[in-house]
N, C-alpha and C positions, 0 to 999 in steps of 0.2 A: 504494500500500500504506500502510495506517495503522499507524504504530508506536505501540504501546500499553504503558504501564507500569501495573501493578497495585500499589496501595498499601493494604494492609489487614493488621492484625495477626492475623487469624484464618486459619490455614493451610487449613482445610477450605474456606472460602469462596474463597480465592485459587485453590486447586486446581480447584474446581468451575467458577469463571469461566474459568480458563485452558483447561480441557478444552473448554468450550463455544466460546470465542472462537477456538481453534485450528482449528475446523471451518470458519471463515469465510475465504474466499479473499482478501479484501481487508484482513484484520486480522492483525497479527503481534504477539505479546507479546514485547517486547524486554527486559523487566525486571520484577522483583518487589521490593517493599520491605515490611518489617514494622513500620516506625515512621516518624515524620516526619523524624527526622535521617537515618535509613537512606535515605529517598527522596531527600533533598537530596544525599547523597553519590553515590548511584547515577545521579542525573540526568545527571551529567557524562559518563558513559560510555554510558548507554542511549540518550540523545538521542531521547526519545519525541515524537510529535506530539500525543498525548493521554494524560492521566493519569486513571485511574479511582481516585478517592480516597475513603477512609473518613474519618470525623471523629474518633471516639474511638480514640486510639492512644497508645502510650508516648511520652514526651518531648513533642515538638510535636504538636498535633492537626492535623487536616486543614485547618481554617480558617487556622491560622497558616502552614502549609506553602503553601497556595494563595496567600496574600499575598506570601510570599517568592519563589515561582516566578514569579508575574506581574510582579514588579519586576525580576527578573533575566533571565527568559525569557518575555516577553509573548506570543511567538508560540505557546507551548505551550497547548493547550486543556485545561481541567480539568473533569471531570464528577464531582460529588460523589455518592456512592452510600452512603446511610446509613440507619439505623433511626430517626434523630431527625427528628421533624416539628415540633420546637419553633421558634417564631418567631425567637428570637435566633440560633440556629444558621443558619437559612435566610438571614436578612438579612445576618448577618456574612459568610457565604460569598459571597453575591452582591456585597457591598461590596468584598470582597477580590479580586473579579474572576472568580469561578467562572463557567464558561460553561453549566453545567447543574446541576440538583439533583434527584436521584431518590431515592425511598425503596426500601428493600430488599424491599418487598412486590410490586414490579413483576415481570412475567415476563422471562426472559432475553432474549427477542426484542426487548423494549422497550429494554433496556440496549444491545443491539447497534445498534438503530436510532438511539439517542441518540448513541452513539459516532460513527457516520457523520455525523449531523447537525452536531454541534459541530466535527467535523474540517473541515467545509465553511464554518464561520463562523456557523452558526445557533445557537440556544439552546434548551434543553429544561428545563422546570420541571414537576415532578410536579403533577398536578391538585389534590391535597390541599393543596399549598403555594400554588398559584395562588389558591385560594379565600380565602386569608388576606389577600390584598392589600387588600381593602376595610377590614378592621379596622385595618390600618396607616394607611390614609387617615384614619380616624376619630380616631386618636390622634396624628397627626403635629402638629408645631408649625407656627407661621405663618411660618417662615423660608423659604418657597418661593422658589427662584431664578426670577428673571424671564427666561424664555427666549423670545426672539422668533423663531418659526419662520415661514418663508414658507409660502404655501399648498401648494406642491409638497412641501416638507419635511413638512408635516402629513399629506399623502396617503401619503408614504413611511412615516411613523411609524405610521399605521394599519395598513399592510401588515406592518410589523415586529411589531406586537402580534398580528396574525393569524397570525404564524409563517411568513410567506413567505420564501423564499430570494431572493437578489438577482435571479436569473433570473426567478422568478415575479413579483417586483415589477415588473421591466422589462416583462414581458408584460401585466400588469394595467394599467400606466400608459402603455403604448406609448412607452417610452423605452429607451435603450440600457443594457446592463449597466454600462458605464463611468459613465454619468450617475447610476445608482443608487448606485454606490460613493461618488461624490462627495457625494451627498445624505446618505447614511448617515454618512459621516465628519463632515459639518457638524453633523448632529443629535447625534452623540456629543459633539462639542466644545461645542455650545451647552448641552447638558444635563449636561455634566461626568460622563459615564459612560464605562465601559471595555469593555462587552460588550453583546450583544443582550439577554441576560437582564436586565441592569441597566436598559437603556432601556425594556424592556417593563414592569418593575416601577415605574419612575419615572413612566411615562406613565399607568399605571392609578392609582397612588397619587394623582397630582395631577390626575386627571380631564382629561388632555390629549386623550384619545380616548374614543370610546364604549366602555363596558365589554363585553368579549367574552362571548358566551353561556356559561353554566355557572359564571360567577364569582359 
């Protein structure tokens, strides 16, 4: 069962999402918060597996809260659900450790799928935001970290960018799930990233892998 907390200052949106999510057998809404500070207080008692987070809220915004939660409870997955498609919000959220970033124009079924995906350690990025990755590469500075990946780690990295789960990577590369986890951990350490969404963005930005179709 996925324990979910809703963090959004719009009651109508929270109620609508809650009504939809409560029809899912594997998701339970364990708490709701109307602001960043409210979320941090309720986090202690709700103990969610996943937080569905808005960005614009009273007091602390969703990006700030994401950074705090990831420092204190790194095991909690955070899915940003916002109307903002601005580059700075997107990159800031990812840098703070957000596991996914969706815009509010997506259908509810996609939100539900995304919750399940990030609860399993995968990442989700809205297509409109993924297409911005190339522009980030064009404007980035020349302080690229020199990361030396083995050939197998490069193969695993390509699979991560393709959005494959650990199990799917294991099947594609004919290795065990345990071996995949080891490779993923090493890739994270070498690239100095904290989540799958960050590693995907880093890989595309720095042209470490072929650019996925549609970007």
